[in-house]
N, C-alpha and C positions, 0 to 999 in steps of 0.2 A: 198878533196880540202884543208881542214884545215891542213892536214898532210903535203901536199906539201908546204904550206905557212910556217909552223913551221920549216920544214927542211931548207928552204931557209933563214929564219931569223937566225937560229942557225948557218948555215954554213958561213954566212958573219960576224957574231959577231957584228952587229950594235947595237943590243939591248941586254944589259947584264942582266938587271933585268927581272924576270919573269912577274912582274906587267906590264912592258912596252909591252911585247909580248902579254899579255892578252888584254890590251887596244887596241893594233893594231888589234887583231883578232875581238874584239867587234866592232870596227869602220868598219871593212870589212863586218861584218854581218849586221850592221845597215844602211850602205850606200845605198843599193838598195831601202830601204823603206823611206828614208828621203831626202838625198841630191840629188839623181838622179831624182826622180819625180819633185822636185822643179826646177831643171835645165831644164828639158823637158818642164815644164809649162812656164817658163820664155822665152824659145826659141819660143814656139808656140805663146805666147802673143806678142812677138816682131815681129815675122813674120806676124801675123794678122794685127798689127798696120801698118807695112810697106806696106803690100798688099793693104789695104783699105785706105791708106794715112791719118791715124789718127794722128793729131799733138800731140806730147807729148815731154817733154824735161825737162831741168833743170830750165827753166824760165829765167828771166833777172838777170844777175849777175852784181852788181855794184862794180866798182873798188874803193878801199879806199886808196890804197898806204900803205906805211909803217908808223907806229905810231912812234912819237918821244919818245925817252927814257927820263924819268924824273929822 
């Protein structure tokens, strides 16, 4: 898998530095263990709140208008 990603990265010449390619590969390896589970948890939480009609939100927002420049 990493070989396919490396060939794709080098064929399009988007990332010139080796450091950039290594960071890209590290992010691809870490993503399934950090970002994706968080997104699944947030989706489940949101659907749970919607299904059981649990009120949640941003609260009351008070408009203040534009401040005058001094």
